[in-house]
C-alpha positions in Angstrom: 60.8 -92.5 -71.1 58.9 -89.3 -71.8 59.5 -86.0 -69.9 56.9 -85.2 -67.2 56.4 -81.8 -68.8 56.3 -80.1 -72.2 59.7 -78.8 -73.4 58.5 -77.7 -76.9 55.8 -75.2 -77.6 55.2 -77.2 -80.8 53.7 -79.9 -78.5 51.1 -77.4 -77.3 50.5 -76.1 -80.9 49.6 -79.6 -82.0 47.3 -80.3 -79.1 43.6 -79.5 -79.6 41.9 -77.3 -77.1 43.4 -76.0 -73.9 46.8 -77.5 -73.0 47.7 -77.4 -69.3 51.2 -77.2 -67.8 52.7 -80.5 -66.7 54.9 -81.0 -63.6 56.3 -84.0 -61.7 53.8 -85.5 -59.3 54.4 -84.7 -55.6 51.6 -86.5 -53.7 52.0 -84.6 -50.4 48.3 -84.0 -49.6 46.1 -86.8 -48.2 42.8 -86.9 -46.3 44.9 -87.0 -43.1 46.7 -83.8 -44.0 46.1 -80.5 -42.2 46.4 -77.6 -44.5 47.0 -73.9 -43.7 46.3 -71.6 -46.6 47.5 -68.0 -46.5 47.5 -65.3 -49.1 45.3 -63.5 -51.5 41.6 -64.3 -52.1 42.5 -66.9 -54.7 43.5 -69.2 -51.8 39.8 -69.1 -50.8 38.9 -71.2 -53.9 41.8 -73.6 -53.4 40.7 -74.2 -49.9 37.1 -75.0 -50.9 38.4 -77.5 -53.5 40.5 -79.3 -51.0 37.9 -79.4 -48.3 35.4 -80.7 -50.8 37.8 -83.7 -51.2 37.9 -84.4 -47.5 41.1 -82.5 -46.7 41.1 -80.8 -43.3 41.5 -77.0 -43.9 40.6 -76.0 -40.4 37.5 -74.2 -39.0 36.4 -71.4 -41.3 33.4 -69.7 -42.8 32.3 -70.2 -46.4 30.5 -68.6 -49.3 28.7 -71.5 -51.0 27.6 -69.5 -54.0 31.2 -68.5 -54.8 32.7 -71.8 -53.5 35.1 -69.9 -51.3 36.4 -70.6 -47.8 36.6 -67.5 -45.5 39.7 -68.0 -43.5 39.5 -66.7 -40.0 42.8 -64.7 -40.6 41.4 -63.3 -43.8 43.5 -62.5 -46.8 47.1 -61.2 -47.3 47.7 -59.6 -50.6 51.4 -58.5 -50.4 54.4 -60.4 -48.9 55.2 -57.8 -46.3 51.7 -57.8 -44.8 51.8 -61.6 -44.5 55.3 -61.5 -42.9 54.4 -58.8 -40.5 51.3 -60.7 -39.3 53.3 -64.0 -39.0 56.0 -62.2 -37.2 53.6 -61.0 -34.6 51.8 -64.4 -34.5 55.0 -66.5 -33.9 57.4 -64.0 -32.3 55.0 -61.6 -30.6 57.3 -58.9 -32.1 54.9 -55.9 -31.9 52.1 -54.9 -29.7 48.5 -53.9 -30.6 47.6 -50.3 -30.0 44.3 -48.5 -30.4 45.7 -46.5 -33.4 46.0 -49.8 -35.3 42.2 -49.7 -35.7 40.2 -47.4 -38.0 36.8 -46.1 -37.1 34.5 -45.7 -40.2 31.7 -43.3 -39.2 29.6 -44.2 -42.3 29.4 -47.8 -41.2 29.8 -47.2 -37.4 32.4 -49.9 -37.2 36.1 -50.4 -36.3 38.4 -52.2 -38.6 41.7 -53.7 -37.6 44.2 -52.3 -40.2 46.7 -55.2 -40.4 44.5 -58.3 -40.8 41.0 -59.0 -42.2 39.4 -60.6 -39.2 35.7 -59.9 -40.1 34.9 -58.5 -36.7 33.1 -55.3 -37.5 31.7 -53.6 -34.4 31.4 -50.0 -33.0 33.1 -51.3 -29.9 36.9 -51.4 -30.2 37.2 -53.9 -27.3 35.0 -56.4 -29.1 37.1 -56.1 -32.3 40.3 -56.6 -30.2 38.9 -59.6 -28.5 38.1 -61.2 -31.9 41.6 -60.3 -33.1 43.2 -62.2 -30.2 40.8 -65.2 -30.8 41.8 -65.3 -34.5 45.5 -65.1 -33.7 45.2 -68.0 -31.1 43.4 -70.2 -33.6 45.8 -69.3 -36.5 48.8 -70.0 -34.2 47.5 -73.4 -33.2 46.4 -74.4 -36.7 49.7 -73.4 -38.2 51.5 -75.5 -35.6 49.4 -78.5 -36.4 49.5 -78.2 -40.2 51.8 -80.3 -42.4 50.9 -78.4 -45.6 51.1 -74.7 -46.1 49.7 -73.0 -49.3 51.1 -69.5 -49.9 49.3 -67.4 -52.6 51.1 -64.2 -53.6 48.9 -61.4 -54.8 50.6 -57.9 -55.4 53.6 -55.8 -54.6 51.8 -52.5 -53.7 51.3 -52.0 -50.0 50.5 -49.3 -47.4 53.0 -49.0 -44.5 51.9 -47.8 -41.1 53.9 -44.8 -40.0 53.8 -45.8 -36.4 55.3 -49.3 -36.5 56.5 -49.8 -40.1 54.2 -52.7 -40.6 52.0 -53.2 -43.7 48.3 -52.8 -43.7 46.0 -55.5 -45.0 44.7 -53.2 -47.6 44.2 -49.5 -48.3 41.9 -47.6 -45.9 41.2 -44.0 -46.7 40.0 -41.8 -49.6 40.8 -42.3 -53.2 40.0 -38.8 -54.6 42.4 -37.5 -53.5 44.4 -40.5 -52.3 44.8 -40.1 -48.6 45.3 -42.9 -46.1 43.1 -43.0 -43.0 44.1 -40.1 -40.8 47.3 -39.9 -42.8 48.6 -43.0 -40.8 50.2 -44.8 -43.7 52.3 -44.2 -46.8 52.2 -46.1 -50.1 55.1 -48.3 -51.1 55.8 -50.5 -54.2 57.9 -53.4 -53.0 61.0 -54.3 -55.1 61.9 -57.8 -56.2 64.6 -58.0 -53.5 62.1 -56.9 -50.8 59.5 -59.4 -51.9 62.0 -62.2 -51.9 63.2 -61.2 -48.5 59.7 -61.2 -47.0 58.7 -64.4 -48.7 61.8 -66.1 -47.4 61.2 -64.8 -43.9 57.6 -66.2 -44.1 59.0 -69.6 -45.2 61.6 -69.6 -42.4 59.0 -68.7 -39.8 56.6 -71.5 -41.0 59.3 -74.1 -41.4 60.4 -73.7 -37.8 57.0 -73.7 -36.3 55.2 -76.9 -35.2 55.1 -79.9 -37.5 57.4 -80.3 -40.5 55.9 -78.5 -43.5 55.6 -78.9 -47.2 54.9 -75.6 -48.9 53.0 -75.0 -52.1 53.5 -71.5 -53.5 51.3 -69.9 -56.1 50.8 -66.5 -57.8 47.2 -65.3 -57.9 45.9 -64.7 -61.5 43.4 -62.1 -60.1 44.6 -58.6 -61.4 45.0 -55.5 -59.4 41.7 -53.7 -58.7 43.6 -50.5 -58.9 47.1 -49.1 -58.7 48.4 -46.2 -56.6 51.3 -45.6 -59.0 51.3 -43.1 -61.8 50.8 -45.7 -64.6 48.1 -47.8 -66.2 46.7 -50.5 -64.0 47.4 -53.1 -66.8 51.1 -52.5 -66.8 51.2 -52.1 -63.1 49.5 -55.5 -62.7 51.9 -57.2 -65.1 54.9 -55.7 -63.3 53.5 -56.9 -60.0 52.7 -60.4 -61.1 56.1 -60.8 -62.9 58.1 -59.9 -59.7 56.0 -62.3 -57.6 56.4 -65.1 -60.2 60.2 -64.7 -60.2 60.1 -64.7 -56.4 58.1 -67.9 -56.4 60.5 -69.6 -58.8 63.5 -68.5 -56.7 62.3 -69.9 -53.4 61.5 -73.3 -55.0 65.2 -73.4 -55.9 66.3 -72.4 -52.4 64.2 -74.7 -50.4 63.6 -78.4 -51.0 60.2 -78.5 -49.3 58.7 -75.9 -51.6 56.8 -76.6 -54.9 55.3 -74.1 -57.3 51.8 -74.6 -58.6 51.1 -72.7 -61.9 47.6 -71.3 -61.2 48.7 -68.0 -62.8 49.8 -69.7 -66.0 46.7 -71.9 -66.3 44.4 -68.8 -66.2 46.4 -66.3 -68.1 48.3 -68.4 -70.7 46.3 -71.6 -71.1 42.7 -70.4 -70.8 43.5 -66.8 -71.5 42.3 -63.3 -70.6 39.5 -62.2 -70.5 37.5 -65.4 -71.2 38.8 -67.0 -68.0 37.3 -64.2 -65.9 33.9 -63.1 -64.7 32.3 -60.0 -66.2 34.6 -57.8 -64.0 37.6 -59.3 -66.0 39.3 -59.8 -62.6 37.9 -62.7 -60.7 38.3 -66.2 -62.2 35.0 -67.9 -63.2 34.0 -70.8 -61.0 33.8 -73.0 -64.0 37.4 -72.3 -64.9 38.5 -73.3 -61.5 36.4 -76.4 -61.5 37.4 -77.5 -65.0 41.1 -76.7 -65.1 42.7 -75.4 -61.9 41.3 -77.8 -59.3 41.8 -81.0 -61.3 45.4 -80.0 -62.1 46.2 -79.3 -58.5 44.6 -82.6 -57.3 46.4 -84.6 -60.0 49.8 -83.5 -59.0 49.5 -83.0 -55.2 46.5 -85.1 -53.9 46.9 -88.8 -53.1 
């Protein structure tokens, strides 16, 4: 009986073309599954792939040209931001205040700082209303879902000084670096902090609604920038390395969690920069269609 995976690099050396990682099959997704995907923008492509195969991903927008779903709850790049939003969603642990919105005069819109809800308006009450609608939908969909996909993106975050919760992304000026109205400070999460927040996310999800199977991935999309005093290339590898170890650790701690090697497929199998668009950050649609989606479907879709 052969192993379900390669244990010798020599096997890869002797294979022509691109060799993809192998893993034991775990056919947990069917056309009757309900899937809740949360995490970085890489989850947008995963969602498109599954919906294209008849899997119920929920009610979301889309960008057909990019083959992306636009989740109502947006993207969560760092583990603390995802946990903070889940904590409010499930435990109602903190209240919304006007100072949790940023007004951008150049665009004449308000942004909600903690979640990308795509509700830009110059009326803060309209943005709040949309926020509560998104939270209601997310809450209900998460309760119904039997599959959760978590995609980890980065370890750099901006922490709100008022409530110690993480912003969805940086809002402010970059030269010099200054958060919006000096409301947040920059933080690079440690391995221990990332593991804690990912575990807290898993425990919240596991105890909410239907029994869940969780698929965890690390996004291969590099940092657009770093707020640390080092090169973005080394900051990116540090970030991805920590998240990769966190993902490995939680698969050993929980029997309902499986890792999917999207990061390795892009960076190790296809390789940088040929796997990426001209920005050398975002994965080419063809790479996703040729390598990532078929591998995901092979091992998880029944």
